[in-house]
BAMARPA-800599 format. One record per residue (C-alpha): residue number from 0; chain; x, y, z. Coordinates in steps of 0.25 Angstrom, whole numbers, always signed. Last residue first. Example, Ala and Ser with C-alpha at 12.3 -4.5 7.8 and 13.67 -1.06 7.14 Angstrom:
<sites>
(1; "A"; (+55; -4; +29))
(0; "A"; (+49; -18; +31))
</sites>
This chain:
<sites>
(187; "A"; (+83; -72; -11))
(186; "A"; (+90; -62; -20))
(185; "A"; (+102; -52; -20))
(184; "A"; (+110; -61; -11))
(183; "A"; (+119; -58; +0))
(182; "A"; (+114; -69; +9))
(181; "A"; (+111; -59; +21))
(180; "A"; (+106; -48; +12))
(179; "A"; (+97; -57; +4))
(178; "A"; (+93; -63; +17))
(177; "A"; (+88; -50; +23))
(176; "A"; (+82; -46; +10))
(175; "A"; (+74; -59; +9))
(174; "A"; (+70; -58; +24))
(173; "A"; (+65; -44; +22))
(172; "A"; (+57; -48; +10))
(171; "A"; (+52; -61; +16))
(170; "A"; (+48; -54; +29))
(169; "A"; (+40; -44; +21))
(168; "A"; (+33; -55; +13))
(167; "A"; (+30; -62; +26))
(166; "A"; (+24; -50; +32))
(165; "A"; (+15; -47; +20))
(164; "A"; (+11; -62; +19))
(163; "A"; (+6; -61; +34))
(162; "A"; (+13; -69; +44))
(161; "A"; (+11; -83; +50))
(160; "A"; (+25; -88; +45))
(159; "A"; (+18; -100; +38))
(158; "A"; (+8; -90; +32))
(157; "A"; (+18; -80; +28))
(156; "A"; (+27; -92; +22))
(155; "A"; (+15; -97; +14))
(154; "A"; (+11; -83; +9))
(153; "A"; (+26; -81; +5))
(152; "A"; (+27; -94; -3))
(151; "A"; (+34; -105; +4))
(150; "A"; (+47; -111; +0))
(149; "A"; (+50; -118; +13))
(148; "A"; (+65; -114; +14))
(147; "A"; (+64; -100; +7))
(146; "A"; (+50; -95; +9))
(145; "A"; (+47; -102; +23))
(144; "A"; (+62; -99; +28))
(143; "A"; (+61; -85; +22))
(142; "A"; (+48; -82; +30))
(141; "A"; (+54; -88; +42))
(140; "A"; (+66; -79; +41))
(139; "A"; (+57; -67; +40))
(138; "A"; (+50; -72; +53))
(137; "A"; (+63; -74; +60))
(136; "A"; (+70; -61; +58))
(135; "A"; (+83; -59; +65))
(134; "A"; (+87; -73; +69))
(133; "A"; (+79; -79; +57))
(132; "A"; (+87; -70; +47))
(131; "A"; (+100; -76; +52))
(130; "A"; (+95; -90; +50))
(129; "A"; (+90; -86; +37))
(128; "A"; (+104; -81; +33))
(127; "A"; (+109; -95; +37))
(126; "A"; (+98; -102; +30))
(125; "A"; (+100; -94; +17))
(124; "A"; (+114; -97; +16))
(123; "A"; (+112; -112; +19))
(122; "A"; (+101; -113; +9))
(121; "A"; (+110; -106; -2))
(120; "A"; (+120; -117; +0))
(119; "A"; (+108; -127; -4))
(118; "A"; (+108; -120; -18))
(117; "A"; (+123; -122; -21))
(116; "A"; (+124; -136; -28))
(115; "A"; (+138; -141; -25))
(114; "A"; (+135; -152; -15))
(113; "A"; (+127; -161; -23))
(112; "A"; (+136; -161; -36))
(111; "A"; (+148; -165; -27))
(110; "A"; (+139; -176; -22))
(109; "A"; (+136; -181; -35))
(108; "A"; (+150; -180; -41))
(107; "A"; (+156; -188; -30))
(106; "A"; (+164; -182; -19))
(105; "A"; (+179; -184; -20))
(104; "A"; (+182; -169; -18))
(103; "A"; (+182; -170; -3))
(102; "A"; (+184; -157; +4))
(101; "A"; (+176; -149; -5))
(100; "A"; (+165; -159; -5))
(99; "A"; (+165; -159; +10))
(98; "A"; (+162; -144; +10))
(97; "A"; (+151; -146; +0))
(96; "A"; (+145; -158; +8))
(95; "A"; (+144; -149; +20))
(94; "A"; (+137; -138; +11))
(93; "A"; (+128; -149; +6))
(92; "A"; (+125; -153; +20))
(91; "A"; (+122; -139; +24))
(90; "A"; (+113; -137; +13))
(89; "A"; (+105; -149; +16))
(88; "A"; (+104; -144; +31))
(87; "A"; (+99; -130; +26))
(86; "A"; (+89; -137; +17))
(85; "A"; (+84; -146; +28))
(84; "A"; (+84; -134; +38))
(83; "A"; (+76; -125; +28))
(82; "A"; (+66; -136; +26))
(81; "A"; (+64; -138; +41))
(80; "A"; (+62; -122; +42))
(79; "A"; (+51; -123; +31))
(78; "A"; (+45; -135; +38))
(77; "A"; (+45; -127; +52))
(76; "A"; (+38; -115; +45))
(75; "A"; (+28; -125; +39))
(74; "A"; (+25; -131; +52))
(73; "A"; (+23; -118; +59))
(72; "A"; (+14; -113; +49))
(71; "A"; (+6; -126; +49))
(70; "A"; (+4; -126; +64))
(69; "A"; (+10; -124; +77))
(68; "A"; (+21; -135; +75))
(67; "A"; (+26; -141; +88))
(66; "A"; (+38; -148; +81))
(65; "A"; (+36; -160; +90))
(64; "A"; (+48; -169; +88))
(63; "A"; (+59; -164; +79))
(62; "A"; (+56; -174; +67))
(61; "A"; (+44; -167; +62))
(60; "A"; (+49; -155; +55))
(59; "A"; (+63; -160; +53))
(58; "A"; (+58; -173; +47))
(57; "A"; (+49; -165; +38))
(56; "A"; (+60; -156; +34))
(55; "A"; (+68; -168; +30))
(54; "A"; (+56; -174; +22))
(53; "A"; (+53; -161; +15))
(52; "A"; (+67; -158; +11))
(51; "A"; (+70; -172; +6))
(50; "A"; (+56; -172; -2))
(49; "A"; (+60; -159; -9))
(48; "A"; (+73; -165; -13))
(47; "A"; (+87; -161; -7))
(46; "A"; (+100; -162; -14))
(45; "A"; (+98; -152; -25))
(44; "A"; (+107; -152; -37))
(43; "A"; (+99; -143; -45))
(42; "A"; (+91; -132; -37))
(41; "A"; (+90; -131; -22))
(40; "A"; (+79; -121; -23))
(39; "A"; (+70; -132; -28))
(38; "A"; (+72; -140; -15))
(37; "A"; (+67; -128; -7))
(36; "A"; (+54; -126; -15))
(35; "A"; (+52; -141; -15))
(34; "A"; (+53; -141; +0))
(33; "A"; (+41; -132; +2))
(32; "A"; (+33; -140; -8))
(31; "A"; (+37; -152; -1))
(30; "A"; (+33; -146; +13))
(29; "A"; (+19; -143; +7))
(28; "A"; (+18; -157; +1))
(27; "A"; (+21; -163; +14))
(26; "A"; (+12; -155; +23))
(25; "A"; (+0; -164; +24))
(24; "A"; (+7; -177; +22))
(23; "A"; (+17; -174; +33))
(22; "A"; (+6; -169; +43))
(21; "A"; (+0; -183; +46))
(20; "A"; (+14; -189; +50))
(19; "A"; (+18; -176; +57))
(18; "A"; (+5; -176; +65))
(17; "A"; (+6; -190; +69))
(16; "A"; (+20; -188; +74))
(15; "A"; (+17; -175; +81))
(14; "A"; (+5; -179; +89))
(13; "A"; (-1; -166; +95))
(12; "A"; (-6; -160; +82))
(11; "A"; (-2; -145; +79))
(10; "A"; (+4; -148; +65))
(9; "A"; (-7; -159; +62))
(8; "A"; (-18; -149; +64))
(7; "A"; (-11; -138; +56))
(6; "A"; (-9; -148; +44))
(5; "A"; (-23; -153; +45))
(4; "A"; (-27; -138; +45))
(3; "A"; (-19; -136; +32))
(2; "A"; (-24; -149; +26))
(1; "A"; (-39; -144; +28))
(0; "A"; (-47; -156; +34))
</sites>
């Protein structure tokens, strides 16, 4: 059986526990690839591994009871959102550690190094801006989430969003311009 059709069959299967157990080996490498892109963005001093992001995302995907996935597209969209949430939560924890570190200068050197790397702070800024974009332009925000947080190519993001490549590219251009303005950056 084609792995894509097997994934789709499992996603819409009735027995959620059995489906989740059978699904993980089929999607693990794809999820790992998505997470790898995000972890690579964190640069030196990263505190999350690819495996951490995949496992935490998986727990969030299947740990909520019946997710009611409608197919492959819906699943990978939910996976991108789960990865976004994992990264944002990690950034918030680091930000909290930074505040605590400024109050308590007696942190050991390893912890101080862990909390001073800036890349996850960008995740928080992007998440806040993306939340605003979602309120006004949900489809554009979905494309950004699939590209930025899931690391998907434009054709993959278009497929998961269920839109044409041309529409996805138009949404991406609009969203990038909107986010650049919102974040006050010249590139995104």
